C-alpha positions in Angstrom: -36.9 1.2 77.9 -34.2 2.3 80.3 -32.2 5.6 80.2 -29.1 3.9 78.7 -31.0 2.8 75.6 -32.2 6.4 75.1 -28.7 7.8 75.3 -27.5 5.1 72.9 -30.2 6.0 70.4 -29.4 9.7 70.7 -25.8 8.9 70.1 -26.7 6.7 67.1 -28.9 9.5 65.8 -26.1 12.0 66.0 -23.7 9.5 64.3 -26.4 8.7 61.7 -26.6 12.3 60.7 -22.8 12.4 60.1 -22.8 9.1 58.1 -26.0 9.8 56.1 -24.8 13.1 54.9 -21.3 12.0 54.1 -18.4 14.4 54.1 -19.4 16.5 51.2 -20.0 20.5 51.2 -19.4 24.7 53.4 -19.6 28.3 54.5 -21.2 31.6 53.9 -21.6 35.4 53.6 -23.4 36.2 50.3 -26.6 34.4 49.6 -27.5 32.8 46.3 -30.8 31.1 45.3 -29.9 27.9 43.5 -32.1 25.6 41.4 -31.0 22.1 40.5 -30.8 23.0 36.8 -28.6 26.0 37.5 -26.3 23.9 39.7 -25.9 21.4 36.9 -25.2 24.2 34.4 -22.6 25.9 36.6 -20.9 22.6 37.5 -20.5 21.8 33.7 -19.1 25.3 33.0 -16.5 25.0 35.8 -15.6 21.4 35.6 -11.8 20.9 35.2 -12.4 17.3 34.2 -14.6 18.4 31.3 -12.0 21.0 30.2 -9.4 18.2 30.1 -11.8 16.1 28.0 -12.3 18.9 25.6 -8.5 19.2 25.2 -8.4 15.6 24.3 -11.0 16.2 21.6 -8.9 19.0 20.1 -5.9 16.6 20.2 -7.9 14.0 18.3 -9.0 16.6 15.7 -5.3 17.5 15.2 -4.5 13.8 14.7 -7.1 13.7 12.0 -5.5 16.6 10.3 -2.1 14.9 10.6 -3.5 11.7 9.1 -5.0 13.6 6.2 -1.8 15.5 5.5 0.0 12.2 4.9 -1.5 12.0 1.4 -0.2 15.5 0.5 3.0 15.9 -1.6 6.4 15.7 0.1 8.5 18.6 -1.1 12.1 19.2 -0.2 14.7 21.7 -1.2 18.5 21.3 -0.5 21.6 23.2 -1.6 25.2 23.5 -0.7 28.2 25.8 -1.4 31.5 24.1 -1.0 35.1 25.4 -0.9 37.6 22.9 -2.3 41.3 22.2 -2.2 43.1 22.1 -5.5 41.8 18.9 -7.0 43.3 16.9 -9.8 40.8 16.9 -12.7 41.3 14.7 -15.7 38.4 15.3 -18.1 37.8 12.4 -20.6 35.4 14.4 -22.7 36.6 14.7 -26.3 39.5 12.2 -25.7 39.9 9.2 -28.0 41.8 6.0 -27.2 43.2 7.5 -24.0 44.8 10.3 -26.0 45.5 13.7 -24.5 42.6 15.2 -26.4 44.4 18.4 -27.3 46.8 18.4 -24.3 45.0 21.4 -22.7 45.8 22.4 -19.1 43.3 21.1 -16.4 40.9 23.7 -15.1 41.5 25.2 -11.7 38.6 24.4 -9.3 38.3 25.8 -5.8 34.6 25.9 -5.1 31.3 24.2 -6.1 27.6 24.9 -5.6 24.5 22.9 -6.2 20.8 22.9 -5.5 18.2 20.1 -5.6 14.4 20.4 -5.4 12.2 17.2 -5.2 8.5 16.4 -4.9 6.9 13.0 -4.2 3.1 12.4 -4.3 2.0 9.1 -2.9 -0.2 7.0 -5.3 -0.4 3.8 -3.3 1.0 2.8 0.1 -0.8 -0.4 0.9 -3.8 1.5 2.2 -1.8 2.7 5.2 -2.7 6.3 4.6 -6.5 5.7 4.2 -6.5 3.3 7.2 -4.7 5.8 9.3 -7.3 8.5 8.4 -10.1 6.1 9.3 -8.5 5.2 12.7 -8.0 8.9 13.5 -11.7 9.6 12.8 -12.8 6.8 15.0 -10.5 8.0 17.8 -11.9 11.5 17.5 -15.4 10.2 17.8 -14.4 8.2 20.9 -12.9 11.3 22.4 -16.1 13.2 22.0 -18.1 10.4 23.4 -15.8 10.2 26.4 -16.4 13.9 27.0 -20.2 13.3 26.8 -19.8 10.5 29.3 -17.8 12.8 31.6 -20.5 15.4 31.3 -23.1 12.8 32.5 -20.9 11.9 35.4 -20.7 15.6 36.3 -24.5 16.0 36.2 -25.0 13.0 38.4 -22.3 14.1 40.9 -24.0 17.5 41.0 -27.4 16.0 41.7 -25.8 13.9 44.5 -24.1 16.9 46.0 -27.3 19.0 45.8 -29.1 16.2 47.5 -26.5 16.0 50.3 -26.7 19.7 50.8 -30.5 19.4 51.1 -30.1 16.6 53.7 -27.7 18.7 55.7 -30.0 21.7 55.7 -33.1 19.7 56.7 -31.1 17.9 59.4 -30.2 21.2 61.0 -33.8 22.4 60.8 -35.2 19.2 62.4 -32.6 19.0 65.1 -33.1 22.7 66.0 -36.8 22.1 66.2 -36.4 19.1 68.5 -33.8 21.0 70.5 -36.2 23.8 71.1 -38.9 21.3 72.2 -36.4 19.6 74.4 -35.4 22.9 76.0 -39.1 23.6 76.8 -39.4 20.2 78.3 -36.4 20.8 80.5 -37.9 24.1 81.6 -41.3 22.4 82.4 -39.6 19.5 84.2 -37.5 21.9 86.2 -40.6 23.6 87.5 -42.2 20.3 88.4 -39.0 19.1 90.2 -38.9 22.3 92.2 -42.5 21.8 93.3 -41.8 18.2 94.2 -43.9 16.8 91.4 -41.1 15.2 89.5 -38.2 13.1 90.5 -34.7 14.6 90.2 -33.6 11.7 88.1 -36.3 12.4 85.4 -35.2 16.0 85.1 -31.6 14.8 84.6 -32.8 12.5 81.9 -34.4 15.4 80.1 -31.3 17.5 80.5 -29.1 14.8 79.1 -31.4 14.4 76.1 -31.1 18.1 75.5 -27.3 17.9 75.6 -27.3 15.1 73.1 -29.5 17.1 70.8 -27.0 19.9 71.1 -24.2 17.5 70.0 -26.4 16.3 67.2 -26.9 19.9 66.1 -23.2 20.6 66.1 -22.6 17.6 63.9 -25.4 18.6 61.5 -24.2 22.2 61.3 -20.6 21.0 60.6 -21.9 18.8 57.8 -23.9 21.7 56.4 -20.7 23.8 56.2 -18.7 21.0 54.5 -21.6 20.3 52.1 -21.9 24.0 51.2 -18.1 24.3 50.6 -18.2 21.2 48.3 -21.1 22.6 46.3 -19.4 26.0 46.0 -16.2 24.4 44.7 -18.1 22.4 42.1 -20.0 25.5 40.9 -17.0 27.8 40.9 -18.6 30.1 43.6 -16.8 31.9 46.4 -16.4 29.6 49.5 -18.5 31.8 51.7 -21.6 31.8 49.5 -24.8 30.7 51.2 -26.9 28.6 48.9 -30.7 28.6 49.0 -31.9 25.4 47.5 -35.1 24.9 45.5 -36.8 22.2 47.7 -39.4 21.5 45.0 -36.8 19.3 43.3 -37.3 16.9 46.2 -41.1 16.6 46.1 -42.3 13.0 46.6 -43.7 12.8 43.0 -40.4 13.7 41.4 -38.7 11.0 39.2 -41.5 9.3 37.4 -40.5 6.5 35.1 -43.9 6.5 33.3 -44.4 2.8 33.8 -41.3 1.8 31.9 -39.8 -1.5 32.9 -36.2 -2.7 33.4 -36.0 -4.2 30.0 -36.9 -0.9 28.3 -34.2 0.9 30.3 -31.6 -1.7 29.4 -32.5 -1.4 25.7 -32.1 2.4 26.0 -28.7 1.8 27.6 -27.4 -0.2 24.7 -28.6 2.6 22.3 -27.5 5.7 24.2 -24.7 4.8 26.6 -21.7 7.0 25.7 -19.1 4.6 27.1 -20.5 1.8 24.9 -20.5 4.0 21.8 -16.9 5.1 22.6 -15.7 1.5 22.9 -17.4 0.7 19.6 -15.5 3.6 18.0 -12.2 2.3 19.5 -13.0 -1.1 18.0 -13.3 0.6 14.6 -10.0 2.4 15.2 -8.3 -0.9 16.1 -9.7 -2.6 13.0 -8.4 0.2 10.9 -5.0 -0.1 12.6 -4.8 -3.7 11.7 -5.3 -2.8 8.0 -2.7 0.0 8.3 -0.1 -2.4 9.6 -0.8 -5.0 7.0 -0.1 -2.3 4.4 3.6 -2.6 5.2 3.5 -5.9 3.3 2.9 -4.0 0.0 5.2 -1.8 -2.1 4.7 2.0 -2.1 4.1 3.8 -5.4 4.6 7.5 -5.8 4.8 10.2 -8.5 8.2 11.9 -8.3 9.7 15.0 -9.8 12.7 17.2 -9.2 14.9 20.0 -10.4 18.7 20.1 -10.2 21.1 23.0 -10.6 24.9 23.0 -10.2 27.8 25.3 -10.8 31.5 24.4 -10.7 33.6 27.4 -11.8 35.7 26.7 -14.9 34.1 23.2 -15.2 30.4 23.0 -15.6 27.1 24.9 -15.1 23.9 22.9 -15.0 20.4 24.5 -15.2 16.9 23.4 -16.1 17.6 19.8 -15.2 14.0 18.8 -14.6 13.0 15.2 -14.0 9.7 13.4 -13.5 8.6 9.8 -13.2 7.1 7.1 -11.0 9.0 5.7 -8.0 8.5 2.2 -6.5 9.7 1.3 -3.1 9.5 -2.0 -1.4 11.1 -3.1 1.9 11.9 -6.8 1.6 12.5 -6.9 5.4 8.7 -6.3 5.9 8.2 -10.0 5.0 9.6 -11.0 8.4 9.2 -7.8 10.4 5.6 -6.9 9.8 4.1 -10.1 11.2 4.7 -9.2 14.8 3.2 -5.7 14.2 0.1 -7.3 12.7 -0.2 -9.7 15.7 0.1 -6.8 18.1 -2.6 -4.8 16.3 -4.9 -7.8 16.3 -4.3 -8.4 20.0 -5.3 -4.7 20.6 -8.5 -5.3 18.6 -9.2 -8.5 20.6 -8.7 -6.6 23.8 -11.2 -3.9 22.7 -13.7 -6.5 21.7 -13.4 -8.3 25.0 -14.0 -5.0 26.8 -17.1 -4.5 24.7 -18.4 -7.8 25.9 -17.5 -7.0 29.5 -19.2 -3.6 29.2 -22.4 -5.3 28.0 -22.5 -7.4 31.2 -21.7 -4.2 33.2 -24.6 -2.3 31.6 -27.0 -5.1 32.3 -26.0 -5.2 36.0 -25.9 -1.4 36.3 -29.4 -0.9 34.8 -30.8 -3.7 37.0 -29.2 -2.3 40.2 -30.3 1.3 39.4 -33.8 0.2 38.6 -34.2 -1.8 41.8 -32.7 1.0 43.8 -35.2 3.4 42.3 -38.1 1.1 43.2 -36.6 0.6 46.7 -36.3 4.4 47.3 -40.0 4.9 46.5 -41.0 2.0 48.7 -38.9 3.5 51.5 -40.7 6.9 51.1 -44.1 5.2 51.4 -42.9 3.4 54.5 -41.4 6.5 56.1 -44.6 8.4 55.5 -46.5 5.8 57.6 -43.6 5.8 60.1 -44.0 9.6 60.6 -47.7 9.1 61.3 -47.0 6.3 63.7 -44.2 8.1 65.5 -46.2 11.3 65.9 -49.2 9.4 67.2 -47.0 7.4 69.5 -45.4 10.5 70.9 -48.8 12.2 71.4 -50.2 9.1 73.3 -47.0 8.7 75.3 -46.9 12.4 76.3 -50.6 12.2 77.3 -49.8 9.1 79.4 -46.8 10.8 80.9 -48.8 13.9 81.8 -51.2 11.5 83.6 -48.4 9.6 85.3 -49.2 6.5 83.2 -45.9 6.4 81.3 -42.3 7.0 82.5 -40.0 9.9 81.4 -37.9 7.3 79.7 -40.8 6.3 77.5 -41.5 9.9 76.6 -37.9 10.7 75.7 -37.7 7.5 73.7 -40.8 8.4 71.7 -39.4 11.9 71.1 -36.2 10.4 69.6 -38.2 8.0 67.5 -40.3 10.8 66.1 -37.2 12.8 65.2 -35.6 9.8 63.5 -38.7 9.1 61.4 -38.8 12.7 60.1 -35.0 12.5 59.3 -35.5 9.2 57.5 -38.3 10.6 55.3 -36.2 13.7 54.4 -33.2 11.6 53.5 -35.5 9.2 51.5 -36.8 12.0 49.4 -33.3 13.2 48.5 -32.1 9.6 47.9 -35.1 9.0 45.6 -34.1 11.9 43.4 -30.5 10.6 43.2 -31.7 7.0 42.5 -34.0 8.3 39.7 -31.2 10.2 38.0 -28.8 7.3 38.5 -31.3 5.1 36.5 -31.3 7.7 33.8 -27.5 7.7 33.8 -27.4 3.9 33.6 -29.7 4.1 30.5 -27.6 6.8 28.9 -30.3 9.5 28.8 -29.4 11.6 31.9 -28.2 14.6 29.9 -31.3 14.7 27.7 -33.5 14.8 30.8 -31.6 17.6 32.5 -31.5 20.1 29.7 
């Protein structure tokens, strides 16, 4: 393999570090040991998204209270005091056959006052009140389930960020180690070149590889800074906090599915997925809303009562005028106005039911992909373990040949790059396997239960 291919592979290696790590995390003064469980706990505590979800739950609870209060009595009190011009008052009380009834002078009235108190207790309203309460309860349940779904998303995002930070740290370690080895090789080659035992061109190849490793290290360190910052923001820590990760979370045996198959995970998903349960609750709310709107077709029946008091100087004083009875109200226009409202409510119900069917397909695909990705991640780890053994043995043999002038410097440098790449691949595979395992748990709706 020629020198151009080596440089191309080194450049690809540096670029691969950037792409594999993504643009996630940051910087550092104080040091904090951080386990994966602690990271999850802190991210939940500091999640602004989750705080917004909890606010929606409180709003839904308030809506339940509002719906319940619709069945409480409506009580109103009103009163007025009026100043009047001099009115013409012709009282007919006591008069017979249009007579003068005594011919008395009309009373002088220049003011009036009255007060009215009324109460109405709904007895029947076409089930609108009960249906409204039912819909509010369903929507409150959906809001809580949405918050639980958000919490699982936060847990999975934290695991992915923790994994990316681990990748960044390991990349820095591996590149530093290879850079140190490359520096020693340049030193050895320089001595050989000075003694005429090595071609100048071979020394330049080794020096160029060292430069490329330095560039790869710059990229790796930059990604480590960005990854640390991202993690600190998620956890609510100062930007300059240095995080010491618990690498046992990435041991090769982590993420055991205990022989469970894809069908079992899919069944768990239908039972435990929060988004499916939330959509089911919304379907219940939409059904209740259809009942509520249909209630407008029916009359409203209520118990009514009231008290009236009035005082008109020189004319009349009214007290203790208490009334009670049953009131019936029916809007005839509901016969032609309610139909469109019912159709709209039914359309909303149909939309929710269609979304339920669509989510069922999405769950099936999500579980399938997550399960296959989990299996693939473990297959990759097994392959990369073999690749490390092969690359290390290849480097050992190539170096031995090079020392005995049986292999070129290009072969040696290429074997060194391949060895570094195999170690990076295995490190990334371990981190990806942890993320894939938890993604499978998330797809099955049991992620939170397994990270408590």
